[in-house]
N, C-alpha and C positions, 0 to 999 in steps of 0.2 A: 299466760302473759307470753309476749312478743319478745321481750329483752331481759337482760337481767340489770342494764344499768336506768335502773327507775325505781319507784317507789312500789312500782306494782311486781316486784320479784317475790317469788312463792316463798320466800324466806320471812319477808314481812307481810304478808300477807298470813300466813300461818300463824306468827306471834299475835298479832292481832285478832284473829279468830280464836286463839287459846285466851287470849284475856278477855275475852267479851263471855267466851262461855264458862270460863272461872268466876265470874260475875254475878253470873246468870244461873248458878250452879248446874248447868248442862254438864255431860259426858258428850268427847267426840269418838264414835265409833268407826267413821269413815272418810277419808279424805278423797276428794275426786279433784284432779291436777292436771292441767294441759300446760306442759310447759314448753317453753321455744314456740308457740303458736298463735297465729294470728286470729283475730278476735271478730274479723269482719265476715266468716262464714261458719257455718257449724262445719262445714266440711273439714276433716282433720282434727276436730274436736272430738277424739274418743273417748276422754273424761267425761265429758258435757253428755256424748249421747248414752254413755253407761249408765249415769246418774239418771236420765231421763228413761232409759228400759227399766231401771229400778224399780223408779215410782210408778209407772203405768201399769208394770205387771202386779204390784200389790203384795208384793214380797219384801218390799222395804224394812229394815229393821231399827228405824229412825223415825222420830215425830217430826224435828227441824232440820233447815237445811241454812246452815248459817254460810253467807257470801259478804266477802270483804265490802264492796260496795255495788250501784248498780251497773257500773260497766264491764263487770266481771262475768256478765251472763255474754257479753260480745258487744263490740262496738258497730253492730249492725247498720246498713245503710239504711233499712225498715226499722224505724223503733218499734214497731208493735212485733217483731219477731222475739225479742228479748220480753215483753211483757206477755207472749204465747209462752215462753218456756216456764214463767212463774206462776200465770194461769194453771197449766198442767200440776203442777206439785201444789198449787193451793186446793183445787179441785180434784184431787186423791187425799186431802186431808193434813198435807203437812205443810207446816207454816213456814215463809222464808224468812230470817232476820239479815237484816245490812249491818252489817258490824261499825262501817267506817262513817255511816250517812248521819246526819245531826237529826232524825226524825224516825219514830218508829212507825214500823211497817203495819199499821192496825187496819189499814181499809179504811180510812178518814178519809174525805174528802184533800186535806191539805196533803196527806202523804201520797195519795193520786195524783195531785197535781205536780209534787216535788217528782215522784219516779218519772210519768212522761217529758216534764223537763229536762230530766237527767240523762232520761234512754236517749231524748235528740241529741243532747249535748254531746254525748259518747258519740255518736255518727258523725257528729260536727266535726269533733277533733279527728277523728280520720281523714274526714276530707279535707280540712283546712292541712293536716301533715302532707298530705299526700299533694296538694297545692305546693307546697312550697319544699317538698324534695322534689318536684318535676322542674322547680324554678331552679333549685340549686343545678340539677342533673345538665339544664339547658345551658347554665353558666360554664360548665366544667369541659362541658362541649364544644364550645365555642372557644375557651382554651385550648383545645387539641387534645383533652386527656381520655381517656378509652373508658366507657361505660359499659363493661361486660361483653361476652360475647366474646366466641373464640377470634384470633388474629386473621386466620386466612391462609391459605397457600401463598410462601412466598414472603410472609410478613411474621412478625413475632411481638410477644408482648413484654417491652421493658418497664421495671419499675423502679421508680424515681421517688426521692425523698421529696418535703415539701419545698426545696430550694432547687430542685430539678436538677440535683446529683445523680447518676444511674446507680442502681444498687444491685440487679441481678436481672437476668433473663426468666421469663415466669414461661414454664412449662405447660402443658396440657393439665389442666386441672388444677393448677396452682392458682392461689390467689393473694392478694396482700393481707398484712395482717395489722398494718397500723392506719388508722383513720386517717392520717396525714399524707401516709404516702398517696403518689399517683401510678398511673398506669400509661402507657403511651405507645404508639405501636412505629416498630421501623423495620427495615428490609431484614429479611432473612436471611439464610446462609445462600451464597452467590449461584449455587446450580439450580435452588428454585426461584431464585429470581429469573436468571435466564430464561427457564421452562415458562413462567408466565410471559416475559415478552417474547418468546416463540410462540406462542399461543396466539398472542394479537397478531404477531405478523401473517401467523399461518391464514388466520382468519380473514386480514384487512387484504394482504398483497398474495398471498398463496390460494386466495378462492376455494378455502376447505369450510365446510360449515360443522358444528358443534361436534356431532355424532362421528365424523372423520379424524376429526383433531384427539376426541378420547379414546377413538380404536388405536391412533398413533401412540397415544401415552401409554397405554396399556400393553401395548405391543413393548414397548420398552423397559415394563416393570415398574414405569413410573406411579406410585401412589398417591390421594389427595393429602390435606394435612390432618386427614380422620383416618388415615389408613387402609382407604376403599378405592376401588378401582374406580376409574372416571366414568361420568357418562354425559349424555349430553346435557342435563339439568346442571350438572357441577360446571361443565363448562361453560356454558350461557351466565350463570350467576358470575364466574369470573370475571367475564367480558362485559359486564355490565355494573358492577360495583366500584364505585367510584374513590372506595380509601387505597385503589391501586393507584391514581393521580394525585394522592397527598391529603383528599377531602375526609373530613370526619363526618359521618351524617348519623343521626340518631331520630329517634321518634317513628321510625318505620311501622312501628305495632304497638300499639298500645295495651297495658293489661292492669289497669287502675282500677283499684279498691276493690281486687280480687274478681272483678266481672269479666265478661265474655272479653277476648280477645278479639281483636280489631286492627287491622290494616288500614293505616291513615293514608290519606291522599296525599301525594308527593310534596304539596304545596305545603303543609303542614310539617316536612320534614325539618330537624334542626341542621344546618350545614355549616362546615368550618373550612371552606379553603386551605391549603399550604399548612396543615395542620403538622403533619409529617413527611419525610423527604418518599417522593413518588419515585416508583419503581417501572411505574410505564409513561412514557410520553404523553402529554394531553392529547396533542393532536391527533394520535394514534388510537386514543380511547374515543374521542369522538367521531372518526373514519369506522372504527367498529359498531358503535350504537348507531351509526346513519345507517348502516349495512343492514342493521337489526330491524330498525324503524320502516326502510325501505321494503324489506319481504311483505309486511303485511300492507304496506302501501300498495301495493301491484295487485293484492287481491281485492274485492269487492266485499261490500257487507255480508252479501248473501253467501259468498265461498267460504267465507271466515266461518261464518256460523253452521255451513254446510261440514266444514273441518273438524268443529266443533263437537257436533250432533253426532258425526262416526264417532269420536274419540270418547265420547260419553259412552255410544254403545258398547264400544269395544271394551272400556274400561267398567263401565257400572257405574261411576260416580266421577267426579270432578275437581280438583283442586289447583292452585299454582304451579304447585309442583310439577302434579299430572301433564299439564298442560306445557310445562319447559320441559319436560323430559320427551315429549312426543316429535317422533321427526315431522309429521305433516302437518303440525299446525303452526299459526305464528307464535310468539311467545304471548304469558299472561300479560305482561306489561302491555302489550300490543292491543290486546282486545280490552283492557281496559281504559286505556285511550279512546278507540275506537268508538266502544260502546257506553263510556261514563264511566264504568266499573265493571268489574268482574262479575258482579251480582247481576246485574241487566243482561249480561251475555248468556250466566246460565238461566235467568227466567226465558230469554227469549228460545234456547234449545230445550226447555222442558223440564230444568235441573231445578230442584230445590235441596239446598245444602242441608245439613242434619242441624246445625245451630242457626239461631234465629235472627239475621241479620238486618231486618226490614227496618228498624231504627235509622240505619246508616242514609237509607231513601228516605225514609219520613222527614229526617232532617236536613236533608237536601231539600226536599220540596218545601219546607218552612222556611227556611232561608231564601228559595225564590218567592215564596207568598208575602215575604215581608216588605219590600219595596210597594207592591199592592196596595198592601193594606194601609201604610203609610200616603199614598195617591188618595185614596178612599176617604182618611181623616182628613186630608188635606182639604178636600171638594166637600166633606161635610161641614167642615168650619166654615167654609168661605161661603155656603148654601144659609147658613144659620146667620150671617152677617157678620161673623168675625173675621180677621186677617192672621193667617198663618203663613209662616216660612220653616224650611227644613236645611238644617245645617249635612252639607255634602258627604262630609268626613265623619261626623257622631250619629248621623240621623235622627238628633235631636229637632223636635217641630216645638217651634216659639209660638205661641200665640198672643195676638193684640200686643207684642212687646212687652208683656206681662209675667207670663209664666212659660216654662218649658217643660214638654214632654216626651216621653222615654215611652217606646212601644215595646212589649214583648210578647211573643208568640209562644206558649209554651204545651211540649208535645204532652198527649196521656199515654198513661202506663198503668198497666193490670199488675198486680200483686199477687204473689201466689193464692192467697186467698179469694182472687175475685174479685177485690175491691180496685175502684179507678182512683190513679195519684195524679197529682201534677206535681212538679219541679219547680218553685220560682227562682232564678238567679236573676235579683236586681243588678243595674249597671252603676252601683255605686262610685266609679269613678268617674261619670257624668255629672252627678249629683242633680237630676232634674227635680224638679218640683213636683211635677205629678207623673208616677209610671203607671201605664196601662196594660195590664194584663190579659192578654187574650187566652180562655183555656181552648184547645181543641177538644173535638169530639171523642169517642170511643176508639174510631175509625182514623181520625188524625185526617179528616177531609174538609170539616168545616167548623167554626167557630161555636163552642159548648157555649159559653158566658162569655162576660166581661168584668174586672176586676179595675176599682179605680184607687191606688194607693197615694196619698200626698207622702212627702219627703220624711216626714216624721215616724210615718208607721212602717218603714223597710226596715228598721232594725239592724241586724248583721247583717242585711242582703239575701238572704235565704227564706224563701219559704213553701212548707209542704202543704198542699190544699187536699182534701178529700173530697168527695161528691156532696157529703154534708159537714159545712165548718160551723164556728161559733157566731155568737150573736154579732159580735162586733165585726168580724167578716163579712157578714150579710149585710151589712149596713154599705159595703163598698160594693156588693154584686148587683149587676142588672144584667139583663139581657138583648139588651141593643147597646150601639154607641151614643144614644140620643142624650145620656146625661154628660156624657163627654163634649156633645156640640151646644147643652144647655152652659156649659161653663165658658163658653166661647161668646154667649151672650152677658158675660160678667155676671152670672147666677152664681151665690155662694155655693161651695162645695156642700155643706149643712144641708141646705135647701135642697140642692139635688139628691144627696141620700136620702 
């Protein structure tokens, strides 16, 4: 369980399981509980790992595993994962009973269907909750409230109540205790504020670079807000952070649903100007950032890559922090701006990060491909004798003035077991009459097949497709867009399918 404030507290689960065991004449010999742990991943679920190890070792001193309900295995984003853990137990000859479910886990078709549905809903609950939390955090950022992270040198975190009345200044490691309280940034001690302004003046007017400024601060015994000596990178971050001009910035990095941490494009950042008092004049901040941008503008692409290659050979690896700490290279943001992304710059010098960030490039390529697909559809409909128009704002295509189309290009992913999956998110806000889902192939280079979904069949707006799907879905699957063009000729969808 991830929180006490719900029906899934371990006390409630224990009581329900004990009552179930008493009714069935069972004796509980051992309890496995992961308290205060998220169910999105197996990592951190030490009790569940011990249970699986006990079962697979063949030394289990029990015949049945009692689970509160389906979601207690976990709210995995891949519904097959929770099924896999149950299968391990059943394969070892140990039955699994769900104490709070309204069906018997007896292997019947009905039980199998219910379990599959509830496993999918367990993952969907986490996705919906993540979306709601993200929306709420965006709203709080726009109101000027801080959403985690250290204040930074020269700033402090101020705790205020729901009416905006200051309560206390939070020190490092302290957090709010009431859900209705909020945190805002305020100027720190005057001596720190003076140092921040001095850093900007030294960089803009004094002609000093980040390394020289860091050396000067260290010679005077001034430490960072973390109590460490200054480095080129820490000075650079101070010069490019918008919080010093009063702008609240969030969503630089995403870590949704416990998946890989990714750096978001600046266009997706949430910004709220004038959220708190600025301690640096905005014109001075702009001047500093123009100097930083101009440094890389004077270098050719070849010179920037040569500097990055030399840094890679010296360090053995690359990251945004390593680049920002190096005196011989432009900043990481300069590489990202010049070459489209840090990943592309890495690739050009032959460096592959340990984490697989290819999906970022794939998504970018699919976004580029989308207008081309729409143009292809418009041409195909016209060739079939139909008339089609495209809404420049929503990209909805209206055919013959009778029905609307939404085109979705879906990326292919591979599960840990090696199976291919496609996650479809329908644009329910536009309410298209027909959604055309284009599944990309394993390499995400060309279309694999096509699905046509009428509005009535998109349900909650999310769908997870495998390589082989049910008979109902097979009725909507095609190997080309010809059936779509047949609709433009006013043939019924049933006849086309």
